[in-house]
PyMOL commands that place a pseudoatom at each C-alpha (Angstrom):
pseudoatom trace, name=CA, resn=UNK, resi=1, chain=A, elem=C, hetatm=0, pos=[-0.542, -139.260, 91.187]
pseudoatom trace, name=CA, resn=UNK, resi=2, chain=A, elem=C, hetatm=0, pos=[-0.627, -136.895, 89.270]
pseudoatom trace, name=CA, resn=UNK, resi=3, chain=A, elem=C, hetatm=0, pos=[2.263, -135.849, 87.214]
pseudoatom trace, name=CA, resn=UNK, resi=4, chain=A, elem=C, hetatm=0, pos=[4.551, -132.739, 88.573]
pseudoatom trace, name=CA, resn=UNK, resi=5, chain=A, elem=C, hetatm=0, pos=[3.018, -129.297, 87.575]
pseudoatom trace, name=CA, resn=UNK, resi=6, chain=A, elem=C, hetatm=0, pos=[0.053, -131.122, 86.577]
pseudoatom trace, name=CA, resn=UNK, resi=7, chain=A, elem=C, hetatm=0, pos=[-3.281, -129.752, 87.709]
pseudoatom trace, name=CA, resn=UNK, resi=8, chain=A, elem=C, hetatm=0, pos=[-6.381, -132.084, 88.383]
pseudoatom trace, name=CA, resn=UNK, resi=9, chain=A, elem=C, hetatm=0, pos=[-8.630, -130.956, 85.617]
pseudoatom trace, name=CA, resn=UNK, resi=10, chain=A, elem=C, hetatm=0, pos=[-6.228, -131.913, 82.511]
pseudoatom trace, name=CA, resn=UNK, resi=11, chain=A, elem=C, hetatm=0, pos=[-4.677, -129.207, 81.545]
pseudoatom trace, name=CA, resn=UNK, resi=12, chain=A, elem=C, hetatm=0, pos=[-1.281, -131.097, 80.884]
pseudoatom trace, name=CA, resn=UNK, resi=13, chain=A, elem=C, hetatm=0, pos=[-2.910, -132.916, 78.024]
pseudoatom trace, name=CA, resn=UNK, resi=14, chain=A, elem=C, hetatm=0, pos=[-3.235, -129.647, 76.554]
pseudoatom trace, name=CA, resn=UNK, resi=15, chain=A, elem=C, hetatm=0, pos=[-0.221, -128.295, 77.450]
pseudoatom trace, name=CA, resn=UNK, resi=16, chain=A, elem=C, hetatm=0, pos=[1.137, -131.077, 75.198]
pseudoatom trace, name=CA, resn=UNK, resi=17, chain=A, elem=C, hetatm=0, pos=[-1.010, -130.387, 72.550]
pseudoatom trace, name=CA, resn=UNK, resi=18, chain=A, elem=C, hetatm=0, pos=[0.162, -127.040, 72.005]
pseudoatom trace, name=CA, resn=UNK, resi=19, chain=A, elem=C, hetatm=0, pos=[3.902, -128.011, 71.943]
pseudoatom trace, name=CA, resn=UNK, resi=20, chain=A, elem=C, hetatm=0, pos=[2.946, -130.520, 69.630]
pseudoatom trace, name=CA, resn=UNK, resi=21, chain=A, elem=C, hetatm=0, pos=[1.081, -128.229, 67.472]
pseudoatom trace, name=CA, resn=UNK, resi=22, chain=A, elem=C, hetatm=0, pos=[4.408, -125.444, 67.712]
pseudoatom trace, name=CA, resn=UNK, resi=23, chain=A, elem=C, hetatm=0, pos=[6.323, -128.848, 66.698]
pseudoatom trace, name=CA, resn=UNK, resi=24, chain=A, elem=C, hetatm=0, pos=[4.481, -129.184, 63.414]
pseudoatom trace, name=CA, resn=UNK, resi=25, chain=A, elem=C, hetatm=0, pos=[4.420, -125.509, 62.703]
pseudoatom trace, name=CA, resn=UNK, resi=26, chain=A, elem=C, hetatm=0, pos=[8.020, -125.271, 62.753]
pseudoatom trace, name=CA, resn=UNK, resi=27, chain=A, elem=C, hetatm=0, pos=[8.669, -128.853, 60.988]
pseudoatom trace, name=CA, resn=UNK, resi=28, chain=A, elem=C, hetatm=0, pos=[6.452, -127.273, 58.245]
pseudoatom trace, name=CA, resn=UNK, resi=29, chain=A, elem=C, hetatm=0, pos=[8.301, -123.610, 58.193]
pseudoatom trace, name=CA, resn=UNK, resi=30, chain=A, elem=C, hetatm=0, pos=[11.930, -125.988, 58.314]
pseudoatom trace, name=CA, resn=UNK, resi=31, chain=A, elem=C, hetatm=0, pos=[10.264, -128.195, 55.766]
pseudoatom trace, name=CA, resn=UNK, resi=32, chain=A, elem=C, hetatm=0, pos=[8.768, -124.255, 53.679]
pseudoatom trace, name=CA, resn=UNK, resi=33, chain=A, elem=C, hetatm=0, pos=[12.729, -122.541, 54.316]
pseudoatom trace, name=CA, resn=UNK, resi=34, chain=A, elem=C, hetatm=0, pos=[14.635, -126.361, 52.574]
pseudoatom trace, name=CA, resn=UNK, resi=35, chain=A, elem=C, hetatm=0, pos=[12.597, -125.991, 50.022]
pseudoatom trace, name=CA, resn=UNK, resi=36, chain=A, elem=C, hetatm=0, pos=[12.450, -122.669, 48.805]
pseudoatom trace, name=CA, resn=UNK, resi=37, chain=A, elem=C, hetatm=0, pos=[16.530, -122.585, 49.658]
pseudoatom trace, name=CA, resn=UNK, resi=38, chain=A, elem=C, hetatm=0, pos=[16.659, -125.939, 46.970]
pseudoatom trace, name=CA, resn=UNK, resi=39, chain=A, elem=C, hetatm=0, pos=[14.628, -124.226, 44.531]
pseudoatom trace, name=CA, resn=UNK, resi=40, chain=A, elem=C, hetatm=0, pos=[17.149, -120.427, 44.880]
pseudoatom trace, name=CA, resn=UNK, resi=41, chain=A, elem=C, hetatm=0, pos=[19.933, -122.974, 44.461]
pseudoatom trace, name=CA, resn=UNK, resi=42, chain=A, elem=C, hetatm=0, pos=[18.894, -124.811, 41.246]
pseudoatom trace, name=CA, resn=UNK, resi=43, chain=A, elem=C, hetatm=0, pos=[17.610, -121.454, 39.769]
pseudoatom trace, name=CA, resn=UNK, resi=44, chain=A, elem=C, hetatm=0, pos=[20.367, -119.067, 40.563]
pseudoatom trace, name=CA, resn=UNK, resi=45, chain=A, elem=C, hetatm=0, pos=[23.676, -121.748, 40.470]
pseudoatom trace, name=CA, resn=UNK, resi=46, chain=A, elem=C, hetatm=0, pos=[22.448, -125.292, 39.069]
pseudoatom trace, name=CA, resn=UNK, resi=47, chain=A, elem=C, hetatm=0, pos=[20.993, -124.280, 36.308]
pseudoatom trace, name=CA, resn=UNK, resi=48, chain=A, elem=C, hetatm=0, pos=[23.411, -121.712, 34.734]
pseudoatom trace, name=CA, resn=UNK, resi=49, chain=A, elem=C, hetatm=0, pos=[26.336, -123.908, 35.725]
pseudoatom trace, name=CA, resn=UNK, resi=50, chain=A, elem=C, hetatm=0, pos=[24.905, -126.720, 33.544]
pseudoatom trace, name=CA, resn=UNK, resi=51, chain=A, elem=C, hetatm=0, pos=[23.904, -123.811, 30.545]
pseudoatom trace, name=CA, resn=UNK, resi=52, chain=A, elem=C, hetatm=0, pos=[28.164, -123.196, 31.361]
pseudoatom trace, name=CA, resn=UNK, resi=53, chain=A, elem=C, hetatm=0, pos=[28.729, -126.516, 30.578]
pseudoatom trace, name=CA, resn=UNK, resi=54, chain=A, elem=C, hetatm=0, pos=[26.695, -127.736, 27.434]
pseudoatom trace, name=CA, resn=UNK, resi=55, chain=A, elem=C, hetatm=0, pos=[27.668, -124.508, 26.214]
pseudoatom trace, name=CA, resn=UNK, resi=56, chain=A, elem=C, hetatm=0, pos=[31.904, -125.098, 26.756]
pseudoatom trace, name=CA, resn=UNK, resi=57, chain=A, elem=C, hetatm=0, pos=[31.093, -128.773, 25.695]
pseudoatom trace, name=CA, resn=UNK, resi=58, chain=A, elem=C, hetatm=0, pos=[29.797, -127.696, 22.230]
pseudoatom trace, name=CA, resn=UNK, resi=59, chain=A, elem=C, hetatm=0, pos=[32.600, -125.129, 22.037]
pseudoatom trace, name=CA, resn=UNK, resi=60, chain=A, elem=C, hetatm=0, pos=[34.750, -127.948, 22.811]
pseudoatom trace, name=CA, resn=UNK, resi=61, chain=A, elem=C, hetatm=0, pos=[32.908, -130.174, 20.120]
pseudoatom trace, name=CA, resn=UNK, resi=62, chain=A, elem=C, hetatm=0, pos=[32.993, -127.170, 17.321]
pseudoatom trace, name=CA, resn=UNK, resi=63, chain=A, elem=C, hetatm=0, pos=[36.889, -126.511, 17.921]
pseudoatom trace, name=CA, resn=UNK, resi=64, chain=A, elem=C, hetatm=0, pos=[38.110, -130.121, 17.667]
pseudoatom trace, name=CA, resn=UNK, resi=65, chain=A, elem=C, hetatm=0, pos=[35.959, -130.466, 14.378]
pseudoatom trace, name=CA, resn=UNK, resi=66, chain=A, elem=C, hetatm=0, pos=[37.676, -127.407, 13.193]
pseudoatom trace, name=CA, resn=UNK, resi=67, chain=A, elem=C, hetatm=0, pos=[40.781, -128.807, 14.374]
pseudoatom trace, name=CA, resn=UNK, resi=68, chain=A, elem=C, hetatm=0, pos=[40.560, -132.074, 11.791]
pseudoatom trace, name=CA, resn=UNK, resi=69, chain=A, elem=C, hetatm=0, pos=[39.662, -129.929, 9.437]
pseudoatom trace, name=CA, resn=UNK, resi=70, chain=A, elem=C, hetatm=0, pos=[42.158, -127.745, 9.360]
pseudoatom trace, name=CA, resn=UNK, resi=71, chain=A, elem=C, hetatm=0, pos=[44.701, -130.607, 9.596]
pseudoatom trace, name=CA, resn=UNK, resi=72, chain=A, elem=C, hetatm=0, pos=[43.187, -131.909, 6.677]
pseudoatom trace, name=CA, resn=UNK, resi=73, chain=A, elem=C, hetatm=0, pos=[43.436, -128.784, 4.614]
pseudoatom trace, name=CA, resn=UNK, resi=74, chain=A, elem=C, hetatm=0, pos=[47.093, -128.829, 5.715]
pseudoatom trace, name=CA, resn=UNK, resi=75, chain=A, elem=C, hetatm=0, pos=[48.412, -132.463, 4.619]
pseudoatom trace, name=CA, resn=UNK, resi=76, chain=A, elem=C, hetatm=0, pos=[46.133, -131.696, 1.150]
pseudoatom trace, name=CA, resn=UNK, resi=77, chain=A, elem=C, hetatm=0, pos=[48.272, -128.349, 1.080]
pseudoatom trace, name=CA, resn=UNK, resi=78, chain=A, elem=C, hetatm=0, pos=[51.493, -130.268, 1.588]
pseudoatom trace, name=CA, resn=UNK, resi=79, chain=A, elem=C, hetatm=0, pos=[50.936, -132.745, -0.668]
pseudoatom trace, name=CA, resn=UNK, resi=80, chain=A, elem=C, hetatm=0, pos=[50.142, -129.984, -3.704]
pseudoatom trace, name=CA, resn=UNK, resi=81, chain=A, elem=C, hetatm=0, pos=[53.783, -128.249, -2.119]
pseudoatom trace, name=CA, resn=UNK, resi=82, chain=A, elem=C, hetatm=0, pos=[55.110, -131.261, -2.342]
pseudoatom trace, name=CA, resn=UNK, resi=83, chain=A, elem=C, hetatm=0, pos=[54.454, -132.265, -5.936]
pseudoatom trace, name=CA, resn=UNK, resi=84, chain=A, elem=C, hetatm=0, pos=[55.798, -128.846, -6.965]
pseudoatom trace, name=CA, resn=UNK, resi=85, chain=A, elem=C, hetatm=0, pos=[59.073, -128.663, -5.078]
pseudoatom trace, name=CA, resn=UNK, resi=86, chain=A, elem=C, hetatm=0, pos=[59.706, -132.087, -3.865]
pseudoatom trace, name=CA, resn=UNK, resi=87, chain=A, elem=C, hetatm=0, pos=[58.671, -133.051, -0.407]
pseudoatom trace, name=CA, resn=UNK, resi=88, chain=A, elem=C, hetatm=0, pos=[62.601, -131.773, 1.165]
pseudoatom trace, name=CA, resn=UNK, resi=89, chain=A, elem=C, hetatm=0, pos=[61.642, -128.634, -0.157]
pseudoatom trace, name=CA, resn=UNK, resi=90, chain=A, elem=C, hetatm=0, pos=[58.160, -128.461, 1.100]
pseudoatom trace, name=CA, resn=UNK, resi=91, chain=A, elem=C, hetatm=0, pos=[59.104, -129.364, 4.236]
pseudoatom trace, name=CA, resn=UNK, resi=92, chain=A, elem=C, hetatm=0, pos=[61.606, -126.825, 4.195]
pseudoatom trace, name=CA, resn=UNK, resi=93, chain=A, elem=C, hetatm=0, pos=[58.729, -123.690, 3.165]
pseudoatom trace, name=CA, resn=UNK, resi=94, chain=A, elem=C, hetatm=0, pos=[56.349, -124.931, 5.701]
pseudoatom trace, name=CA, resn=UNK, resi=95, chain=A, elem=C, hetatm=0, pos=[59.483, -125.113, 8.319]
pseudoatom trace, name=CA, resn=UNK, resi=96, chain=A, elem=C, hetatm=0, pos=[61.000, -121.209, 7.114]
pseudoatom trace, name=CA, resn=UNK, resi=97, chain=A, elem=C, hetatm=0, pos=[57.157, -120.264, 6.869]
pseudoatom trace, name=CA, resn=UNK, resi=98, chain=A, elem=C, hetatm=0, pos=[56.146, -121.529, 10.686]
pseudoatom trace, name=CA, resn=UNK, resi=99, chain=A, elem=C, hetatm=0, pos=[59.518, -119.878, 11.886]
pseudoatom trace, name=CA, resn=UNK, resi=100, chain=A, elem=C, hetatm=0, pos=[58.723, -116.751, 10.597]
pseudoatom trace, name=CA, resn=UNK, resi=101, chain=A, elem=C, hetatm=0, pos=[55.208, -116.711, 12.218]
pseudoatom trace, name=CA, resn=UNK, resi=102, chain=A, elem=C, hetatm=0, pos=[56.497, -117.671, 15.557]
pseudoatom trace, name=CA, resn=UNK, resi=103, chain=A, elem=C, hetatm=0, pos=[58.898, -113.867, 15.021]
pseudoatom trace, name=CA, resn=UNK, resi=104, chain=A, elem=C, hetatm=0, pos=[56.231, -112.204, 14.467]
pseudoatom trace, name=CA, resn=UNK, resi=105, chain=A, elem=C, hetatm=0, pos=[54.105, -113.118, 17.209]
pseudoatom trace, name=CA, resn=UNK, resi=106, chain=A, elem=C, hetatm=0, pos=[57.325, -112.485, 19.621]
pseudoatom trace, name=CA, resn=UNK, resi=107, chain=A, elem=C, hetatm=0, pos=[57.586, -109.019, 18.461]
pseudoatom trace, name=CA, resn=UNK, resi=108, chain=A, elem=C, hetatm=0, pos=[54.378, -108.420, 18.580]
pseudoatom trace, name=CA, resn=UNK, resi=109, chain=A, elem=C, hetatm=0, pos=[54.199, -109.957, 22.084]
pseudoatom trace, name=CA, resn=UNK, resi=110, chain=A, elem=C, hetatm=0, pos=[57.251, -107.889, 22.865]
pseudoatom trace, name=CA, resn=UNK, resi=111, chain=A, elem=C, hetatm=0, pos=[55.950, -104.536, 22.081]
pseudoatom trace, name=CA, resn=UNK, resi=112, chain=A, elem=C, hetatm=0, pos=[52.359, -104.923, 24.012]
pseudoatom trace, name=CA, resn=UNK, resi=113, chain=A, elem=C, hetatm=0, pos=[54.374, -106.350, 27.100]
pseudoatom trace, name=CA, resn=UNK, resi=114, chain=A, elem=C, hetatm=0, pos=[56.702, -102.777, 26.785]
pseudoatom trace, name=CA, resn=UNK, resi=115, chain=A, elem=C, hetatm=0, pos=[53.643, -100.810, 26.207]
for i in range(1, 115): cmd.bond("trace and resi %d" % i, "trace and resi %d" % (i + 1))
show_as sticks, trace
zoom trace
């Protein structure tokens, strides 16, 4: 007995072949869309974020080296100052300069906030 809706001349097999062809076409379209979406995401999002990450890592390394260099210079200047005025005098002078710097910073910040 033939399948429901089947005609005796075998059109069910032709209909199944068309359905399979349409399913294959849809699968190909879906695969292509996925590939294009992945390409766009890689190009527009992932690559710029990777470049940003490398830039930030390089900037952080440069800043760390700068701070380390400034620390060595500050220690050397402290030792020179300590030879001239002694360690207590050197600490007193450095503390006073840092406090004056903070006062200047606060005054500038308050004036910029009032504007």
